[in-house]
C-alpha positions as CSV (number, residue, x, y, z in Angstrom):
1,M,19.8,-41.9,-105.3
2,T,22.0,-45.2,-105.6
3,V,25.0,-43.5,-106.9
4,F,24.9,-41.3,-104.1
5,A,24.4,-44.5,-101.8
6,F,27.5,-46.1,-103.7
7,I,29.7,-42.8,-103.3
8,S,28.9,-42.6,-99.6
9,I,29.8,-46.4,-98.8
10,L,33.1,-45.9,-101.1
11,L,34.3,-42.7,-98.9
12,L,33.5,-44.3,-95.7
13,L,35.6,-47.5,-96.4
14,V,38.3,-45.7,-98.1
15,D,38.2,-43.1,-94.6
16,S,38.2,-46.2,-92.5
17,R,41.2,-47.3,-94.2
18,F,43.4,-44.7,-95.1
19,H,41.6,-41.8,-92.9
20,T,42.1,-39.5,-95.9
21,L,38.7,-37.1,-95.0
22,S,39.8,-36.2,-91.6
23,T,41.4,-32.6,-93.0
24,V,38.0,-32.6,-94.7
25,R,35.9,-32.8,-91.5
26,Q,37.7,-30.9,-89.8
27,V,37.9,-27.9,-92.2
28,T,33.4,-28.5,-92.7
29,G,32.7,-28.8,-89.1
30,T,34.7,-25.3,-88.1
31,V,32.8,-24.0,-91.7
32,L,29.5,-25.5,-90.2
33,Y,29.7,-24.5,-86.2
34,P,28.5,-20.9,-86.8
35,L,25.4,-22.1,-88.4
36,Q,25.2,-25.1,-86.1
37,M,25.1,-22.4,-82.6
38,A,22.9,-20.2,-84.9
39,A,20.6,-23.3,-85.2
40,L,20.5,-24.1,-81.6
41,M,20.0,-20.5,-80.6
42,P,16.6,-20.7,-80.1
43,R,16.2,-24.4,-78.0
44,D,19.0,-22.3,-75.3
45,A,17.0,-19.4,-75.0
46,L,13.6,-21.6,-74.1
47,N,15.6,-23.6,-72.2
48,S,17.0,-20.2,-70.3
49,V,14.3,-19.0,-70.3
50,S,12.3,-21.9,-68.2
51,S,15.3,-22.1,-66.3
52,Y,14.7,-18.5,-65.2
53,F,11.3,-18.7,-63.8
54,S,11.7,-21.9,-62.3
55,S,15.0,-20.5,-60.6
56,I,12.7,-17.7,-59.2
57,A,10.0,-20.0,-58.2
58,A,12.6,-22.2,-56.5
59,L,14.0,-19.1,-54.7
60,Q,10.6,-17.3,-54.1
61,R,9.6,-20.6,-52.6
62,Q,12.8,-21.1,-50.3
63,V,12.5,-17.4,-49.1
64,H,8.6,-17.9,-47.8
65,D,9.9,-20.9,-46.0
66,L,12.5,-19.0,-44.5
67,Q,10.2,-16.2,-43.8
68,E,7.8,-18.8,-41.9
69,S,11.0,-20.8,-40.3
70,Q,12.1,-17.0,-38.7
71,V,8.3,-15.7,-37.6
72,A,8.0,-19.1,-35.9
73,S,11.3,-18.6,-34.2
74,A,10.6,-15.3,-33.2
75,Q,7.4,-16.4,-31.5
76,T,9.5,-19.0,-29.7
77,L,12.2,-16.6,-28.8
78,Q,9.2,-14.0,-27.9
79,Q,7.9,-16.8,-25.5
80,A,11.1,-18.0,-23.9
81,R,11.7,-13.9,-23.0
82,M,8.4,-13.7,-21.5
83,Q,8.8,-17.1,-19.8
84,M,12.1,-15.7,-18.4
85,A,10.5,-12.5,-17.1
86,E,7.9,-14.5,-15.5
87,N,10.2,-16.5,-14.0
88,V,12.2,-13.6,-13.2
89,Q,9.0,-11.9,-11.2
90,L,7.8,-14.8,-9.6
91,R,11.4,-15.4,-8.1
92,K,10.9,-11.6,-6.4
93,L,7.0,-12.4,-5.9
94,L,8.8,-15.6,-3.6
95,G,11.4,-13.3,-1.7
96,A,8.8,-10.7,-1.2
97,R,6.3,-13.8,-0.2
98,L,9.5,-14.5,2.7
99,A,10.0,-11.0,3.4
100,V,6.1,-10.1,4.6
101,P,5.0,-11.4,8.1
102,V,1.3,-12.4,7.0
103,P,0.3,-15.3,4.5
104,T,0.0,-14.6,0.8
105,L,-1.5,-15.6,-1.5
106,M,-0.4,-15.7,-5.8
107,S,-2.8,-14.4,-7.9
108,E,-2.9,-13.5,-11.8
109,I,-4.5,-10.1,-13.7
110,L,-7.1,-11.6,-15.8
111,Y,-8.3,-8.0,-17.3
112,D,-8.5,-4.5,-16.8
113,A,-11.4,-3.0,-15.4
114,R,-14.5,-1.6,-18.0
115,D,-14.8,1.5,-16.5
116,S,-12.2,3.6,-17.9
117,S,-12.5,6.2,-15.7
118,T,-11.4,4.1,-12.8
119,R,-8.4,2.4,-11.9
120,K,-9.2,-1.1,-11.3
121,I,-8.3,-4.3,-12.1
122,V,-9.5,-8.1,-12.0
123,L,-7.6,-10.7,-10.6
124,D,-8.0,-14.7,-10.5
125,R,-8.6,-15.2,-7.0
126,G,-12.3,-15.0,-5.1
127,L,-14.3,-16.2,-2.2
128,R,-13.3,-19.9,-3.5
129,E,-10.0,-19.2,-2.2
130,G,-11.0,-17.3,0.9
131,V,-10.3,-13.7,-0.2
132,K,-11.8,-11.1,1.5
133,L,-12.8,-7.4,0.8
134,G,-10.3,-4.7,1.9
135,L,-7.1,-7.1,1.5
136,P,-3.8,-5.3,0.4
137,V,-2.6,-6.4,-2.6
138,I,1.5,-6.2,-3.4
139,D,4.5,-7.1,-6.0
140,S,7.7,-7.6,-5.7
141,A,8.5,-4.1,-5.9
142,G,5.6,-2.3,-3.3
143,V,2.3,-2.1,-2.9
144,V,-0.6,-2.2,-5.8
145,G,-4.2,-1.4,-4.4
146,Q,-6.4,-2.9,-2.0
147,V,-9.4,-5.9,-2.9
148,T,-12.7,-3.7,-3.4
149,R,-15.2,-6.6,-4.8
150,V,-14.9,-10.5,-4.2
151,F,-17.1,-12.5,-6.2
152,P,-16.9,-16.4,-6.1
153,F,-14.1,-16.9,-8.5
154,T,-12.5,-13.5,-9.4
155,S,-12.0,-10.0,-7.0
156,E,-11.8,-6.5,-7.8
157,V,-8.7,-4.2,-6.8
158,T,-8.3,-0.6,-6.6
159,L,-5.1,0.4,-7.8
160,L,-3.7,3.2,-5.4
161,T,-3.6,5.8,-8.0
162,D,-7.7,5.9,-8.0
163,K,-8.9,9.2,-6.8
164,E,-10.8,7.4,-4.3
165,Q,-7.9,5.1,-2.5
166,A,-5.7,6.8,0.0
167,I,-2.7,5.0,2.1
168,P,-1.1,6.6,4.9
169,V,2.8,6.9,4.7
170,Q,5.8,7.8,5.9
171,V,9.3,8.9,4.6
172,L,11.7,6.7,4.9
173,R,14.4,8.8,5.4
174,N,13.2,11.0,8.4
175,G,9.6,9.1,9.5
176,L,7.2,12.2,8.5
177,R,4.0,10.9,8.0
178,S,1.2,12.2,5.6
179,V,-1.7,10.4,3.6
180,A,-1.0,9.7,-0.4
181,Y,-4.0,10.0,-2.5
182,G,-4.3,8.6,-6.1
183,R,-4.5,11.4,-8.9
184,G,-6.9,8.9,-11.5
185,Q,-5.2,8.0,-15.3
186,S,-2.2,10.6,-14.9
187,G,-0.7,7.2,-12.8
188,L,0.3,9.3,-9.9
189,L,-0.3,9.9,-6.2
190,D,-0.6,13.3,-4.4
191,L,0.7,14.2,-0.6
192,R,-2.0,16.7,0.6
193,F,-2.5,19.3,3.6
194,V,1.8,19.2,3.6
195,A,3.4,21.9,5.4
196,P,5.5,24.1,3.0
197,N,8.4,23.6,5.4
198,A,7.6,20.0,5.6
199,D,11.4,17.9,5.2
200,I,10.6,16.6,1.9
201,V,12.7,16.5,-1.2
202,V,13.0,15.0,-4.3
203,G,13.9,11.1,-4.6
204,D,12.5,10.2,-0.8
205,V,10.8,7.1,-0.7
206,L,7.6,6.9,0.7
207,I,6.6,3.7,2.9
208,T,3.4,2.2,4.7
209,S,3.3,3.4,8.2
210,G,0.7,0.9,9.2
211,L,-1.5,3.3,11.4
212,D,-4.9,1.9,9.7
213,G,-4.6,-1.4,10.4
214,V,-4.9,-2.5,6.4
215,Y,-1.3,-2.4,4.7
216,P,1.6,-3.8,7.1
217,A,4.0,-0.9,8.1
218,G,7.3,-0.6,6.0
219,L,6.5,-1.9,2.5
220,A,7.1,0.6,-0.1
221,V,4.6,2.5,-1.7
222,A,5.9,5.3,-3.6
223,K,9.2,7.8,-4.8
224,V,9.0,11.9,-4.4
225,V,9.6,13.1,-7.8
226,R,8.3,16.6,-7.2
227,V,8.1,19.0,-4.7
228,E,6.5,22.5,-4.9
229,N,6.7,25.1,-1.7
230,S,4.4,28.0,-2.4
231,A,5.3,30.7,0.3
232,S,1.6,32.3,0.0
233,G,-0.5,29.0,0.4
234,P,-1.4,27.3,3.4
235,F,0.0,24.0,2.3
236,G,2.6,22.6,-0.3
237,S,2.0,20.3,-3.3
238,V,4.3,16.8,-3.6
239,V,4.0,14.3,-6.4
240,C,5.1,10.3,-5.6
241,Q,5.7,7.8,-8.8
242,P,4.2,4.6,-7.3
243,L,7.0,2.4,-6.8
244,A,5.2,-1.0,-7.5
245,G,4.9,-2.3,-11.5
246,I,1.1,-1.8,-11.9
247,D,1.2,-1.7,-15.7
248,R,4.1,-4.0,-16.1
249,H,3.5,-7.3,-13.8
250,R,1.1,-10.0,-14.5
251,Q,1.4,-11.7,-11.3
252,L,0.4,-9.9,-7.7
253,L,0.7,-11.3,-4.0
254,M,-2.5,-10.9,-1.8
255,L,-1.8,-10.5,1.8
256,M,-4.3,-12.7,3.5
257,A,-4.1,-11.2,6.4
258,T,-4.1,-7.5,8.1
259,P,-1.8,-7.0,10.5
260,D,-2.6,-7.2,14.3
261,V,-3.5,-4.0,15.9
262,P,-4.7,-3.9,19.5
263,P,-8.1,-2.7,19.8
264,R,-9.3,0.9,20.4
265,P,-10.6,1.2,24.1
266,P,-14.8,1.6,24.2
267,E,-15.4,5.2,23.7
268,E,-16.8,6.5,26.8
269,D,-20.9,7.4,26.9
270,A,-21.3,10.9,27.6
271,K,-24.5,11.5,30.4
272,P,-27.3,14.0,29.3
273,I,-27.6,16.5,31.8
274,K,-31.4,17.0,32.7
275,K,-33.2,20.5,33.0
276,S,-33.7,19.7,36.4
277,Q,-30.4,19.9,37.2
278,L,-29.3,23.1,35.5
279,P,-28.9,26.2,37.5
280,K,-32.1,28.1,37.2
281,M,-31.7,32.0,35.7
282,V,-32.0,34.7,38.2
283,P,-31.6,38.5,37.5
284,I,-28.7,39.6,39.1
285,R,-29.7,42.8,40.9
286,E,-27.4,45.6,43.1
287,G,-26.1,45.0,46.1
288,A,-28.0,41.6,46.3
289,P,-26.0,38.5,47.4
290,A,-25.6,35.9,44.9
291,A,-27.4,32.5,45.0
292,P,-25.8,29.3,46.2
293,L,-25.8,26.3,43.6
294,S,-27.2,23.3,44.8
295,A,-25.4,20.4,44.8
296,A,-26.8,18.4,41.9
297,A,-26.1,21.6,39.9
298,A,-22.6,22.2,40.9
299,G,-21.4,18.7,39.7
300,A,-23.6,18.8,36.3
301,A,-22.8,22.0,34.8
302,P,-19.5,24.3,35.3
303,A,-19.7,27.3,37.6
304,T,-20.3,30.6,35.4
305,I,-17.7,33.6,36.0
306,M,-19.0,37.0,35.6
307,P,-17.3,39.9,33.9
308,A,-15.7,42.0,36.1
309,A,-17.5,45.5,36.4
310,P,-16.1,48.4,34.5
311,T,-13.6,50.7,36.4
312,A,-14.3,54.5,36.4
313,S,-11.4,55.3,34.5
314,A,-12.7,53.6,31.1
315,P,-16.2,54.7,31.0
316,A,-16.3,54.6,27.2
317,A,-15.5,50.7,27.5
318,A,-18.0,50.2,29.8
319,A,-20.7,51.8,27.9
320,P,-20.8,49.5,24.9
321,A,-20.6,46.0,27.2
322,Q,-23.2,47.2,29.2
323,R,-25.5,47.6,26.0
324,S,-24.7,44.5,24.7
325,A,-25.3,42.6,28.2
326,T,-28.9,44.7,27.5
327,R,-29.3,43.2,24.1
328,S,-28.3,39.7,25.0
329,A,-30.4,39.5,27.9
330,P,-34.1,38.1,28.0
331,R,-36.8,39.9,27.5
332,N,-38.5,39.1,30.7
333,V,-35.4,39.9,32.9
334,P,-33.8,43.3,33.5
335,P,-30.6,44.6,32.1
336,V,-27.9,43.8,34.6
337,T,-26.4,47.3,36.2
338,P,-22.5,47.0,37.1
339,A,-21.9,47.0,40.7
340,P,-20.0,50.6,41.6
341,N,-15.7,50.0,41.9
342,P,-15.1,51.5,45.6
343,A,-11.6,51.5,44.5
344,A,-13.1,54.3,41.9
345,T,-15.5,56.1,43.9
346,P,-13.9,58.7,45.7
347,A,-12.8,58.6,49.7
348,I,-15.2,61.3,51.3
349,P,-13.5,62.3,55.2
350,P,-15.8,61.4,57.6
351,V,-17.3,64.1,59.6
352,Q,-16.0,64.9,63.1
353,P,-17.5,65.6,65.9
354,P,-17.3,69.5,67.4
355,N,-14.8,69.5,70.4
356,P,-16.4,71.1,73.4
357,E,-12.9,72.3,74.3
358,G,-12.0,74.1,71.2
359,A,-15.6,75.5,70.7
360,R,-15.0,77.4,74.4
């Protein structure tokens, strides 16, 4: 060991002084380089594997963060779009509010009614805000429905498309009036009892006529989508699509007052006719004059016109009429015998008295 240590020290001194071992060092390094790389391969492989998995984990974490950020951004974007659409709808409702001649109340749809067989919605306005039964509900596009039930904080609205709803309408193009009925779950309206030759075509717009005293005149209701005229039937079929966004909008307007309609005149009470004021039923006999009516009976009941007596030219028609009169007469009244017609009786020439001069 001492000899090798002495040789090593001597070589270090000689190399540092004369640089004689630089070539040997280069050759030795070149020869031993493959062995050195082979010895370092396990370490490099282990480092590569650990770096690979750490990179995958970092990438996965980064992807997860990006996905969460995307979801949050999408939610924010969706809320922004919804608020933008709501803002547009509110602006349209504000314009409709200014166009309607009656006071209005803004409301919002809470939920649909529980009964799936009807077309009803529940709004967030009730008796506390002055909502009453029968008030119409509209949106920026047209009529939605009518308030049918009122609670302290909410109210129930029956849509136009419900089977129990009807609204008087008229065609905007020519003023033709009719009544639109709901068709239930189909979401359409139907014009019933329309003449087959009625002037209604596809594309006509229907508006409220205002004749019912509930909906103001001129509000858009529906658009005609199908017209079926059957020559064999007494009525045609007209199907309409509502213009209001019943299934699209959440904000609605409630018309807080109905249009001013002049009251109807009071109905006249019909005075009952007493039995004493009726004319007595007296059988008519042949050759007997007709009994005059009293003043009370003449003012209470109209005069009865007796049928004319049959002529001699129609004996076949007179016989059934006489039998019918006999059957319809009361049992205690003898049948009416038609009076003879002088025009039908052959004229008998008068008997001339004898001429005395001619006799002589």
